[in-house]
C-alpha positions as CSV (number, residue, x, y, z in Angstrom):
1,M,-17.7,-35.2,-16.6
2,I,-21.2,-34.3,-17.5
3,A,-20.6,-30.7,-16.4
4,L,-17.5,-30.6,-18.6
5,L,-19.3,-31.9,-21.7
6,W,-22.2,-29.5,-21.1
7,S,-19.9,-26.5,-20.8
8,M,-17.9,-27.5,-23.8
9,A,-21.1,-27.8,-25.8
10,A,-22.5,-24.5,-24.6
11,G,-19.3,-22.5,-25.4
12,A,-18.6,-21.3,-21.9
13,E,-16.7,-18.2,-20.8
14,L,-13.6,-18.8,-18.7
15,T,-12.2,-16.0,-16.5
16,V,-8.5,-15.8,-15.8
17,W,-6.8,-13.3,-13.5
18,H,-3.1,-12.5,-13.6
19,A,-0.8,-9.6,-12.8
20,Y,1.5,-10.0,-15.9
21,R,2.5,-7.1,-18.1
22,G,4.5,-6.6,-21.3
23,E,5.7,-9.7,-23.0
24,E,4.4,-12.1,-20.3
25,R,0.9,-10.7,-20.7
26,E,1.1,-11.0,-24.5
27,A,2.0,-14.7,-24.2
28,I,-0.9,-15.4,-21.8
29,E,-3.4,-13.6,-24.1
30,Q,-2.1,-15.5,-27.1
31,L,-2.4,-18.8,-25.4
32,A,-5.9,-17.9,-24.2
33,A,-7.0,-17.1,-27.7
34,E,-5.5,-20.3,-29.1
35,W,-7.1,-22.5,-26.5
36,G,-10.4,-20.8,-26.6
37,E,-10.6,-21.0,-30.4
38,A,-9.6,-24.7,-30.4
39,H,-12.2,-25.6,-27.8
40,G,-15.0,-23.3,-28.8
41,H,-14.9,-21.2,-25.6
42,T,-14.1,-17.6,-24.7
43,V,-11.2,-16.9,-22.3
44,E,-11.4,-13.5,-20.6
45,S,-7.9,-12.6,-19.5
46,V,-8.0,-9.9,-16.8
47,A,-4.7,-8.2,-15.9
48,L,-4.8,-6.7,-12.4
49,P,-2.3,-4.4,-10.7
50,F,0.4,-6.5,-9.0
51,G,0.1,-4.6,-5.7
52,A,-3.7,-5.1,-5.4
53,F,-3.8,-8.6,-6.7
54,D,-3.9,-10.5,-3.4
55,S,-6.4,-8.2,-1.8
56,K,-8.8,-8.3,-4.8
57,L,-8.5,-12.1,-4.9
58,E,-9.1,-12.6,-1.2
59,T,-12.1,-10.4,-1.3
60,A,-13.7,-11.7,-4.5
61,V,-13.3,-15.4,-4.4
62,P,-15.2,-16.1,-1.1
63,R,-18.1,-14.2,-2.5
64,G,-18.2,-16.0,-5.8
65,N,-17.1,-12.9,-7.7
66,G,-13.6,-14.0,-8.5
67,P,-12.0,-15.8,-11.5
68,D,-12.2,-19.4,-12.5
69,L,-8.4,-19.6,-12.7
70,F,-5.7,-17.2,-11.5
71,L,-2.0,-17.1,-12.2
72,A,0.2,-15.9,-9.3
73,G,3.4,-16.6,-7.4
74,H,3.4,-19.4,-4.8
75,A,4.4,-17.2,-1.8
76,S,0.8,-16.8,-0.6
77,L,-0.1,-20.5,-1.0
78,G,-0.3,-21.1,2.8
79,K,-2.6,-18.2,3.3
80,W,-4.8,-19.1,0.3
81,T,-5.2,-22.7,1.5
82,D,-6.1,-21.6,5.0
83,M,-8.7,-19.2,3.6
84,G,-10.1,-22.0,1.3
85,L,-9.5,-20.0,-1.9
86,I,-8.0,-22.7,-4.1
87,E,-8.9,-26.3,-5.1
88,P,-6.4,-29.1,-4.6
89,W,-4.7,-30.3,-7.8
90,A,-5.3,-34.0,-8.3
91,D,-3.8,-34.6,-11.8
92,P,-0.1,-35.7,-12.1
93,L,2.5,-33.0,-12.7
94,D,5.0,-35.2,-14.6
95,G,7.3,-33.2,-16.8
96,H,7.7,-30.2,-14.5
97,L,10.9,-29.4,-12.7
98,P,10.7,-31.1,-9.2
99,S,11.7,-27.9,-7.4
100,T,8.7,-26.1,-9.0
101,V,6.3,-28.9,-8.1
102,A,7.6,-28.8,-4.5
103,A,7.0,-25.0,-4.4
104,V,3.3,-25.4,-5.3
105,S,2.8,-28.3,-2.8
106,L,1.8,-28.0,0.8
107,N,1.3,-30.8,3.3
108,D,2.1,-33.4,0.6
109,Q,-0.7,-32.0,-1.6
110,A,-0.2,-30.1,-4.9
111,W,-2.4,-27.0,-5.3
112,G,-1.7,-25.8,-8.8
113,V,0.2,-26.2,-12.0
114,P,3.7,-24.6,-12.0
115,L,4.3,-22.3,-14.9
116,A,7.5,-20.4,-14.5
117,F,10.1,-19.4,-11.9
118,K,11.7,-16.1,-11.2
119,S,14.5,-14.7,-9.0
120,I,16.7,-11.7,-8.9
121,V,20.0,-11.9,-10.7
122,L,22.9,-9.6,-11.4
123,L,22.0,-7.5,-14.5
124,Y,24.7,-5.3,-16.1
125,D,25.3,-2.9,-18.9
126,P,27.6,-4.8,-21.4
127,T,28.7,-1.6,-23.0
128,V,30.6,-0.6,-19.9
129,V,31.1,-3.8,-17.9
130,T,33.9,-5.9,-19.4
131,Q,34.3,-8.6,-16.8
132,V,31.5,-10.1,-14.7
133,P,32.3,-10.1,-10.9
134,T,32.2,-13.4,-9.2
135,T,32.4,-12.2,-5.6
136,T,30.9,-9.3,-3.7
137,D,34.3,-7.7,-3.2
138,E,34.8,-7.7,-7.0
139,L,31.4,-6.3,-7.5
140,I,32.1,-3.4,-5.1
141,A,35.5,-2.7,-6.6
142,Q,34.1,-2.6,-10.2
143,A,31.1,-0.5,-9.1
144,K,33.5,2.0,-7.5
145,E,35.4,2.3,-10.8
146,L,32.2,2.8,-12.8
147,T,30.7,5.4,-10.4
148,E,31.5,8.7,-12.1
149,G,30.0,11.5,-14.0
150,G,26.4,11.0,-12.6
151,R,26.6,7.2,-13.2
152,Y,26.2,4.7,-10.3
153,G,28.1,1.5,-10.2
154,L,25.2,-0.4,-8.6
155,A,21.4,0.1,-8.2
156,Y,19.0,-2.0,-6.4
157,Q,16.1,-1.7,-3.9
158,A,18.1,-2.2,-0.8
159,A,15.3,-1.4,1.6
160,E,13.0,-4.2,0.3
161,P,13.3,-7.5,2.2
162,Y,12.7,-9.5,-1.0
163,F,16.0,-8.2,-2.5
164,H,17.7,-8.3,0.9
165,A,17.0,-12.0,1.3
166,A,19.9,-12.9,-1.0
167,W,22.4,-11.5,1.5
168,V,20.6,-13.1,4.5
169,H,20.8,-16.5,3.0
170,G,24.4,-16.0,1.8
171,F,25.4,-15.2,5.4
172,G,23.7,-18.4,6.6
173,G,20.5,-16.8,7.9
174,A,16.7,-17.2,7.2
175,L,13.5,-15.3,7.8
176,L,11.6,-18.2,9.1
177,D,12.5,-21.6,10.6
178,D,10.7,-24.8,9.9
179,D,8.0,-24.0,12.5
180,G,7.2,-20.7,11.0
181,Q,8.9,-18.7,13.7
182,A,11.1,-15.7,12.7
183,T,14.9,-15.9,13.1
184,L,15.4,-12.1,12.6
185,S,17.8,-11.6,15.5
186,S,20.5,-14.0,14.5
187,S,24.1,-12.9,13.9
188,A,23.6,-13.8,10.2
189,Q,20.8,-11.2,10.1
190,A,23.0,-8.6,11.7
191,Q,25.8,-9.3,9.2
192,A,23.4,-9.1,6.3
193,L,22.1,-5.7,7.5
194,A,25.6,-4.4,7.8
195,F,26.4,-5.6,4.4
196,A,23.3,-4.0,2.9
197,K,24.3,-0.7,4.5
198,R,27.8,-1.0,3.0
199,L,26.4,-1.6,-0.5
200,A,23.6,1.0,-0.4
201,E,25.2,3.7,1.6
202,D,28.8,3.4,2.8
203,E,30.6,2.7,-0.4
204,G,28.9,5.5,-2.3
205,I,28.2,3.3,-5.3
206,A,24.4,3.3,-5.3
207,P,21.6,5.9,-5.5
208,K,19.6,6.7,-2.4
209,Q,16.0,5.8,-1.9
210,S,16.0,3.5,-4.9
211,T,12.7,2.5,-6.4
212,A,12.0,0.3,-9.3
213,E,11.0,3.3,-11.4
214,L,14.1,5.2,-10.5
215,I,16.4,2.3,-11.3
216,G,14.8,1.7,-14.6
217,R,15.2,5.3,-15.6
218,L,18.8,5.3,-14.5
219,Y,19.6,2.3,-16.6
220,N,17.8,3.5,-19.7
221,E,19.8,6.7,-19.4
222,G,23.1,4.8,-19.1
223,Q,23.5,5.9,-15.4
224,A,23.6,2.4,-13.8
225,A,26.3,-0.1,-14.6
226,F,25.0,-3.0,-12.4
227,V,21.5,-3.7,-11.3
228,I,20.2,-6.4,-9.0
229,S,16.7,-7.3,-10.2
230,G,14.7,-9.9,-12.0
231,P,13.3,-10.6,-15.5
232,W,10.4,-8.1,-14.9
233,F,13.0,-5.3,-15.0
234,V,14.3,-6.3,-18.4
235,A,10.8,-6.0,-19.9
236,D,10.9,-2.2,-19.5
237,I,14.5,-1.7,-20.7
238,D,15.3,-0.4,-24.2
239,R,19.1,-0.6,-24.0
240,P,21.5,-3.5,-24.2
241,I,21.4,-5.6,-21.0
242,A,23.1,-8.8,-19.9
243,A,22.7,-11.1,-16.9
244,A,24.8,-13.3,-14.6
245,P,24.2,-15.2,-11.3
246,L,24.6,-13.2,-8.1
247,P,28.2,-13.3,-6.8
248,L,29.6,-15.2,-3.9
249,I,29.6,-13.4,-0.5
250,S,33.3,-12.7,0.1
251,E,32.9,-12.9,3.9
252,T,31.5,-16.4,3.8
253,G,32.5,-17.9,0.5
254,E,28.8,-18.9,0.0
255,P,26.7,-17.8,-3.0
256,A,24.1,-15.1,-2.6
257,Q,20.8,-17.0,-2.5
258,P,17.8,-15.0,-3.6
259,F,14.2,-16.0,-3.1
260,L,12.7,-18.2,-5.8
261,T,9.2,-17.4,-6.8
262,V,7.2,-20.0,-8.8
263,D,4.3,-18.7,-10.8
264,A,1.5,-21.2,-11.0
265,A,-2.1,-21.6,-12.2
266,F,-4.6,-22.1,-9.4
267,V,-8.3,-23.1,-9.7
268,A,-10.5,-20.9,-7.4
269,T,-12.9,-22.7,-5.1
270,Q,-15.8,-20.6,-6.4
271,A,-15.0,-21.2,-10.0
272,Q,-18.0,-21.2,-12.4
273,Q,-16.1,-23.5,-14.8
274,P,-13.8,-25.6,-12.7
275,D,-13.3,-28.4,-15.2
276,L,-12.4,-26.0,-18.0
277,A,-10.1,-24.1,-15.6
278,R,-8.2,-27.3,-15.0
279,D,-8.0,-28.1,-18.7
280,F,-6.7,-24.6,-19.5
281,A,-4.2,-24.7,-16.6
282,T,-2.8,-28.0,-17.9
283,F,-2.5,-26.4,-21.4
284,L,-0.7,-23.4,-20.0
285,G,1.8,-25.5,-18.0
286,G,2.3,-28.1,-20.7
287,R,4.6,-28.4,-23.6
288,K,2.8,-26.1,-26.0
289,G,2.1,-23.4,-23.4
290,A,5.7,-23.6,-22.1
291,R,7.0,-23.0,-25.6
292,V,4.9,-19.9,-26.2
293,R,5.7,-18.5,-22.7
294,T,9.4,-19.0,-23.4
295,D,9.5,-17.5,-26.9
296,V,6.9,-14.8,-26.5
297,G,6.7,-14.2,-22.8
298,K,10.4,-14.6,-22.1
299,Q,9.7,-16.7,-19.0
300,A,11.9,-19.4,-17.4
301,V,9.3,-22.1,-17.5
302,S,8.9,-25.1,-15.3
303,W,8.4,-27.6,-18.1
304,A,11.7,-29.4,-17.9
305,A,12.0,-30.3,-21.6
306,T,11.8,-26.7,-22.8
307,T,15.0,-25.4,-24.4
308,T,16.0,-21.8,-25.1
309,D,18.9,-19.8,-26.5
310,D,17.9,-16.7,-24.5
311,P,20.9,-15.9,-22.2
312,L,18.7,-14.2,-19.5
313,L,16.5,-17.4,-19.2
314,A,19.7,-19.5,-19.1
315,T,21.0,-17.3,-16.2
316,L,17.7,-17.6,-14.4
317,S,17.9,-21.4,-14.6
318,Q,21.4,-21.3,-13.3
319,Q,20.5,-18.9,-10.5
320,A,17.5,-21.1,-9.5
321,K,20.0,-23.8,-8.4
322,A,21.2,-21.6,-5.6
323,A,17.8,-19.9,-4.9
324,V,15.6,-20.5,-1.8
325,P,11.8,-20.9,-2.5
326,I,9.8,-18.3,-0.7
327,P,8.2,-19.8,2.4
328,T,4.5,-20.3,2.0
329,D,3.7,-19.9,5.7
330,P,1.4,-16.9,6.1
331,A,3.8,-15.6,8.8
332,I,6.2,-14.6,6.0
333,Q,4.2,-11.4,5.4
334,V,4.8,-10.3,9.1
335,A,8.5,-11.3,8.8
336,F,8.8,-9.1,5.7
337,E,7.2,-6.2,7.5
338,S,9.4,-6.6,10.6
339,Q,12.6,-6.9,8.6
340,A,11.7,-3.9,6.4
341,R,11.6,-1.7,9.5
342,A,15.0,-3.0,10.5
343,L,16.4,-2.4,7.0
344,R,15.2,1.2,6.9
345,D,16.6,2.0,10.3
346,V,20.0,0.6,9.4
347,L,20.2,2.3,6.0
348,R,19.3,5.7,7.4
349,G,21.8,5.2,10.2
350,A,19.2,5.3,12.9
351,A,20.2,1.9,14.4
352,K,23.1,-0.4,14.5
353,P,22.6,-3.8,12.7
354,E,22.6,-5.8,15.9
355,A,20.0,-3.5,17.6
356,A,17.9,-3.4,14.5
357,A,17.9,-7.2,14.2
358,L,16.8,-7.6,17.8
359,A,14.0,-5.0,17.3
360,A,12.9,-6.8,14.2
361,Q,12.5,-10.0,16.1
362,E,10.5,-8.2,18.9
363,T,8.3,-6.6,16.2
364,F,7.6,-10.0,14.7
365,T,6.8,-11.5,18.1
366,I,4.2,-8.9,18.8
367,L,2.7,-8.7,15.3
368,S,2.3,-12.5,15.0
369,R,0.9,-13.2,18.5
370,P,-2.2,-15.4,18.5
371,P,-5.6,-13.7,18.3
372,P,-7.5,-13.1,21.5
373,P,-9.4,-16.0,22.9
374,E,-12.9,-16.7,21.8
375,V,-15.7,-15.5,24.1
376,P,-19.4,-16.3,24.3
377,V,-21.7,-14.3,22.0
378,W,-24.9,-14.3,24.1
379,P,-23.9,-11.5,26.5
380,Y,-23.2,-9.1,23.6
381,L,-26.5,-10.1,21.8
382,L,-28.4,-9.5,25.0
383,A,-26.7,-6.1,25.4
384,I,-27.4,-5.1,21.8
385,G,-31.0,-6.4,22.1
386,T,-31.6,-4.3,25.3
387,A,-30.1,-1.2,23.6
388,V,-32.3,-1.6,20.5
389,L,-35.4,-2.1,22.6
390,G,-34.4,0.9,24.8
391,L,-33.9,3.1,21.7
392,L,-37.3,2.0,20.2
393,G,-39.0,2.8,23.5
394,W,-37.4,6.2,23.6
395,L,-38.5,6.9,20.0
396,L,-42.0,5.7,20.5
397,A,-42.6,7.1,24.0
398,P,-44.1,10.4,22.7
399,L,-46.8,8.4,20.8
400,R,-48.5,7.8,24.2
401,H,-50.0,11.3,23.9
402,A,-52.9,11.8,21.6
403,E,-51.6,15.2,20.4
404,E,-48.3,13.6,19.2
405,R,-50.2,10.8,17.4
406,A,-52.4,13.3,15.7
407,R,-49.3,15.3,14.6
408,V,-47.7,12.2,13.1
409,W,-50.9,11.3,11.3
410,R,-51.1,14.8,9.8
411,H,-47.6,14.3,8.3
412,R,-48.1,10.8,7.1
413,Y,-47.6,11.7,3.4
414,D,-44.5,13.7,4.3
415,Y,-43.0,10.5,5.8
416,L,-43.9,8.6,2.6
417,W,-42.0,11.2,0.6
418,I,-38.8,10.9,2.6
419,G,-39.1,7.1,3.0
420,P,-37.1,6.3,-0.2
421,A,-34.3,8.6,0.9
422,G,-34.3,7.1,4.4
423,L,-34.2,3.6,2.9
424,A,-31.3,4.5,0.6
425,M,-29.3,6.0,3.4
426,S,-29.9,2.9,5.5
427,V,-28.8,0.6,2.8
428,L,-25.8,2.6,1.5
429,V,-24.6,4.1,4.8
430,M,-26.0,2.5,7.9
431,V,-25.8,-1.2,6.9
432,P,-22.2,-1.0,5.7
433,F,-21.2,0.9,8.8
434,V,-22.8,-1.6,11.1
435,V,-21.3,-4.6,9.2
436,G,-17.9,-2.9,9.2
437,A,-18.1,-2.1,12.9
438,S,-19.1,-5.6,13.7
439,V,-15.8,-6.9,12.3
440,S,-14.1,-5.2,15.2
441,L,-15.7,-7.9,17.5
442,F,-14.0,-10.7,15.6
443,A,-10.4,-11.9,15.1
444,H,-9.2,-13.2,11.7
445,S,-6.4,-15.7,11.6
446,R,-5.5,-18.1,8.7
447,G,-8.9,-17.8,7.1
448,E,-10.8,-18.4,10.4
449,W,-13.0,-15.9,12.2
450,T,-13.6,-16.1,15.9
451,F,-15.8,-13.9,18.2
452,V,-13.5,-12.0,20.7
453,G,-15.9,-9.3,21.8
454,V,-14.2,-6.0,22.8
455,A,-10.7,-7.6,23.2
456,H,-9.4,-5.5,20.3
457,F,-10.6,-2.3,21.9
458,L,-9.0,-3.2,25.2
459,D,-5.7,-4.1,23.4
460,I,-5.7,-0.7,21.7
461,L,-6.8,1.5,24.6
462,L,-4.8,-0.2,27.2
463,S,-1.7,-0.4,25.0
464,R,-1.2,-4.0,25.6
465,D,1.1,-4.6,22.6
466,W,3.1,-1.4,22.6
467,P,3.9,1.3,25.2
468,M,2.0,4.5,24.9
469,T,5.1,6.3,23.6
470,S,5.6,3.8,20.8
471,P,4.8,5.0,17.2
472,L,2.6,1.9,16.9
473,S,0.5,3.0,19.9
474,F,-3.0,4.4,19.3
475,F,-2.4,7.3,21.6
476,F,0.9,8.3,19.9
477,T,-0.8,8.1,16.5
478,L,-3.8,10.1,17.9
479,L,-1.4,12.8,19.1
480,V,0.3,13.0,15.7
481,T,-3.1,13.1,13.9
482,V,-4.3,16.0,16.1
483,M,-1.0,17.9,15.4
484,W,-1.4,17.1,11.7
485,T,-4.9,18.4,11.6
486,V,-4.2,21.6,13.6
487,T,-1.1,22.6,11.6
488,N,-2.7,21.9,8.3
489,L,-5.8,24.0,9.2
490,T,-3.7,26.8,10.4
491,L,-1.8,27.0,7.1
492,H,-4.9,26.3,5.0
493,V,-6.9,29.2,6.6
494,G,-4.0,31.5,6.9
495,I,-2.8,31.2,3.3
496,G,-6.4,31.0,1.9
497,V,-7.6,34.1,3.7
498,A,-4.4,36.1,2.8
499,L,-4.7,35.2,-0.9
500,A,-8.5,36.0,-0.9
501,L,-7.8,39.4,0.6
502,V,-5.3,40.2,-2.1
503,L,-7.3,38.9,-5.0
504,R,-10.4,41.0,-4.1
505,E,-8.4,44.2,-4.5
506,P,-9.4,46.0,-7.7
507,W,-5.8,47.0,-8.5
508,I,-4.8,43.4,-9.1
509,R,-4.6,42.7,-12.8
510,L,-5.9,39.5,-14.3
511,R,-7.7,38.6,-11.1
512,A,-9.8,35.9,-12.9
513,V,-6.7,34.3,-14.2
514,W,-5.0,34.2,-10.9
515,R,-8.1,32.8,-9.2
516,A,-8.3,30.0,-11.8
517,L,-4.6,29.1,-11.4
518,L,-4.8,29.1,-7.6
519,I,-7.7,26.7,-7.7
520,L,-5.8,24.1,-9.8
521,P,-4.0,22.4,-6.8
522,W,-7.4,21.6,-5.4
523,A,-8.9,20.5,-8.7
524,V,-6.1,18.0,-9.5
525,P,-6.8,14.6,-7.9
526,N,-4.9,14.5,-4.6
527,Y,-3.2,11.2,-5.2
528,I,-1.6,12.6,-8.3
529,T,-0.4,15.6,-6.5
530,A,0.9,13.5,-3.6
531,L,3.0,11.4,-6.0
532,I,4.4,14.5,-7.6
533,W,5.4,15.9,-4.3
534,K,6.9,12.6,-3.3
535,G,9.2,12.7,-6.2
536,M,10.1,16.4,-5.5
537,F,11.2,15.4,-2.0
538,H,13.6,12.6,-3.2
539,A,17.0,13.0,-1.6
540,Q,19.1,13.0,-4.8
541,Y,16.7,13.6,-7.7
542,G,14.0,15.8,-6.1
543,A,13.4,19.4,-7.1
544,I,13.3,20.5,-3.5
545,N,16.9,19.5,-2.7
546,A,18.0,20.7,-6.0
547,L,16.5,24.2,-5.4
548,L,18.0,24.3,-1.9
549,G,21.4,23.3,-3.3
550,M,21.2,26.2,-5.7
551,M,20.3,28.6,-2.9
552,M,23.3,27.4,-0.9
553,L,25.6,27.6,-3.9
554,S,26.6,24.0,-3.5
555,D,27.8,21.7,-6.3
556,G,24.7,19.4,-6.1
557,P,21.4,19.0,-4.4
558,A,21.2,19.7,-0.7
559,P,22.0,16.5,1.4
560,I,18.6,16.3,3.1
561,D,16.8,13.0,3.7
562,W,13.3,14.3,3.9
563,F,12.0,10.9,5.3
564,G,14.9,10.2,7.7
565,S,13.4,12.0,10.7
566,F,10.0,12.8,12.1
567,A,10.3,16.5,11.8
568,L,11.4,16.4,8.1
569,A,8.9,13.7,7.1
570,F,6.1,15.6,8.9
571,T,7.1,18.7,7.1
572,A,7.0,17.0,3.7
573,N,3.5,15.7,4.4
574,L,2.4,19.1,5.7
575,T,3.8,20.9,2.7
576,T,2.0,18.6,0.3
577,N,-1.4,18.8,2.1
578,T,-1.1,22.6,2.5
579,W,-0.7,22.8,-1.3
580,L,-3.8,20.7,-1.6
581,G,-5.9,22.5,1.0
582,F,-5.4,26.3,0.8
583,P,-7.5,26.8,-2.5
584,F,-10.7,25.6,-0.8
585,M,-10.3,28.1,2.0
586,M,-9.4,30.8,-0.5
587,V,-12.6,30.1,-2.5
588,V,-14.8,30.1,0.6
589,T,-13.2,33.4,1.8
590,L,-13.6,35.0,-1.6
591,G,-17.3,34.2,-1.7
592,A,-17.8,35.5,1.9
593,L,-15.9,38.8,1.1
594,Q,-18.3,39.6,-1.7
595,S,-21.0,40.1,0.9
596,I,-19.0,42.5,3.0
597,P,-19.6,46.2,2.0
598,R,-16.3,48.0,1.2
599,E,-18.0,51.2,2.6
600,L,-17.6,49.8,6.1
601,E,-13.8,49.5,5.7
602,E,-13.6,52.9,4.1
603,A,-15.4,54.4,7.0
604,A,-13.1,52.7,9.5
605,E,-10.1,54.0,7.4
606,I,-11.4,57.5,7.6
607,D,-11.7,57.1,11.3
608,G,-8.0,56.3,11.4
609,A,-8.1,52.5,11.7
610,T,-5.0,50.8,10.5
611,W,-5.1,47.9,8.0
612,M,-4.8,45.3,10.8
613,Q,-7.5,47.0,12.8
614,R,-9.8,47.2,9.8
615,F,-9.3,43.4,9.3
616,R,-9.7,42.5,12.9
617,L,-12.6,44.7,13.9
618,V,-14.6,44.9,10.6
619,V,-13.7,42.2,8.2
620,W,-13.0,39.2,10.5
621,P,-16.3,39.4,12.5
622,M,-18.3,39.3,9.3
623,L,-16.1,36.6,7.8
624,K,-16.3,34.2,10.7
625,P,-19.9,32.9,10.1
626,A,-19.1,31.7,6.6
627,L,-15.5,30.5,7.3
628,L,-16.2,28.6,10.5
629,P,-18.3,25.8,8.8
630,A,-15.5,25.4,6.2
631,V,-12.9,25.2,8.9
632,I,-14.8,22.4,10.7
633,L,-15.4,20.4,7.5
634,G,-11.8,20.9,6.4
635,S,-10.6,19.6,9.8
636,V,-12.5,16.4,9.3
637,W,-11.1,16.0,5.8
638,T,-7.6,16.6,7.0
639,F,-8.1,14.2,10.0
640,N,-8.7,11.4,7.5
641,M,-6.3,12.6,4.7
642,F,-5.1,9.1,3.9
643,N,-3.6,9.7,0.5
644,V,-1.0,12.2,1.4
645,V,0.5,10.3,4.4
646,F,0.3,6.9,2.6
647,L,1.9,8.2,-0.6
648,V,4.4,10.8,0.5
649,S,6.1,9.8,3.7
650,Q,4.5,6.3,3.9
651,G,4.6,6.7,7.6
652,E,8.4,7.0,7.7
653,P,10.4,7.0,9.7
654,N,9.2,3.8,11.4
655,S,5.5,4.7,11.5
656,T,6.1,8.0,13.4
657,T,4.2,10.1,10.7
658,E,1.2,7.7,10.4
659,I,-2.2,9.1,11.2
660,L,-5.1,7.0,12.5
661,I,-6.6,6.2,9.2
662,S,-3.4,5.1,7.6
663,E,-2.5,3.1,10.7
664,A,-5.8,1.2,10.4
665,Y,-4.9,0.4,6.8
666,R,-1.5,-1.0,8.0
667,W,-3.1,-3.3,10.5
668,A,-5.5,-4.6,7.9
669,F,-3.1,-5.2,5.0
670,S,0.6,-5.0,6.1
671,R,0.7,-6.6,9.6
672,G,-0.7,-10.0,9.3
673,N,-4.2,-9.1,8.0
674,R,-5.6,-8.3,11.4
675,Y,-8.9,-7.1,10.1
676,G,-10.7,-7.0,13.4
677,Y,-8.0,-4.9,15.0
678,A,-8.1,-2.5,12.0
679,S,-11.9,-2.3,12.3
680,A,-11.6,-1.4,16.0
681,Y,-9.2,1.4,14.9
682,A,-11.9,2.6,12.5
683,V,-14.6,2.5,15.1
684,L,-12.5,4.5,17.5
685,I,-11.8,7.1,14.7
686,F,-15.6,7.4,14.2
687,F,-16.1,8.1,17.9
688,V,-13.3,10.6,18.0
689,L,-14.8,12.5,15.0
690,L,-18.3,12.1,16.5
691,A,-17.2,13.8,19.7
692,Y,-15.4,16.5,17.7
693,S,-18.5,17.1,15.5
694,R,-20.7,17.6,18.5
695,G,-18.3,20.1,20.0
696,A,-17.8,21.8,16.6
697,N,-21.6,22.2,16.1
698,R,-21.8,23.8,19.5
699,L,-18.9,26.1,18.7
700,A,-20.4,27.1,15.3
701,G,-23.8,27.7,16.8
702,Q,-25.3,25.6,14.0
703,K,-25.4,22.0,12.7
704,V,-22.3,21.8,10.4
705,L,-21.5,18.0,10.9
């Protein structure tokens, strides 16, 4: 109470994090301003990207750098309580819908103030849809009639487990049972997978490789009659749109039951102003806050007494009666990852629904296995201490000789000059590296860290989880990474050298202009380039397939799924990175060619040497000393080229195009937050590159790396 009175008197600053956008963000900012002005405080409302919200929160809060209050969906409640990120909520939650209170409660304890609820519904274009379908058979029939002239009858993100859950529940299945174990191999799961393939592929009523951005663009252009999405979709639409509950599953007669997400206000454990955070959370969830969030933010709020005339919000309230709250068990993340793999396999026709369901269950079992057992720390401390003492002894051994001591003393001021640089390198490079590598000796599970020694390294190198031929095996990924590096370098060097040889010729007009244009692919940030190429490889709307279709004189784009097979997905990645990499080699080669006298080539030409002989015997030997270091550096960059793989192919199909660095990221953030396992991957990558750099230096005859 004293702390609250003191903060109120001092005019404190309250930090609130959220991932809202559009009207929802406007409502939160309006309420923050009103509450702050009424209480004499400043509320800093920080909008974070939705995809990075959880990771930022889980990194910042334990270190005291997070918000006082954050607004988020309840799905991660189990993980956050295990990690100790949120404070229990002790005040009564009377006035809120019981289902929303239940969603933010765990183990008979409320953990936040429910604010609003969301689920997917059936959205449709009222200018073309005259009758709302009540069953899935009716939906398919109407969608077929409306699929014409470039317009699709139905659009939704079929490959996303969140959207797929409505069919799973409608067929009587579930992702997790009451004990947190996956039920991904049930007959209901197989039926739901088959139904998803029917909707997204077999009936020809939906666009391929649907993303939220693509669906939004299609609807705004009048090219999508029905859309399965949520209220967040409506915020970006500038055409008439209507909503209805999802239809009954014709095969079962049961309603499609989507996941229900309850947004809530949670007080962070490291909050600087916890009392004010609770007060503001109560205000947000109460009568006044609910009214503003309904009218301005267009939210379906949890405050039971709130009324609205908005038809979308009325539909959300109706859909909520048949929705299933997202499980808060941390295992749900692994279940999503496992089911997503099965969905992608079925949709691309790579697996039958029954086989894909069984594979999903097996994947979940492996990804969710308990961490390795804890082991004693002292043998490792003893080994590290011995190694450090041995290293110091080796470094100091020369000082036994008077001549060496005298030499060191003569250079004492030199050591003082380089001291600051050495200290900076230690703080900025060595310390983070040692700390990061130390994580590989620990296992993280439900917020707890246990010392497991080298168990992660043994699991990886002995392929205990996966056979060596599996795409999730370290050795399979290493082979793909080596192939990725070699093919990229071959193309980078080949194209770069060829262009440099052409651009040095005096008969080429506007050479400076061509050089500037050809450097642009390298100058543009590679993540932007990767996203552009990702769109160009889209199966239906990409420029690549459109161009191939024109070349083949077909009526539409070429029917090529660039991410449906390893060869095509690898080619897409390779093409993108080649576009990014050849300018560097071209610039290096152009610089080196300036130092090669043209008289040598002219003399060889007079002696009868062909163009190829002049290049091989005169130009190339003089070009190699400058080009070899660039090739070695480029190979390291390519070996760790995370952006292209992560953004273009996303490891598809089924992780076969992942490289080591992207695979480490997956283990850390997509497969149950196995940070120690991911750190072990990173350490192994370091040793692979260390061995390569030693060999490369020997090959180059100089210290390049």
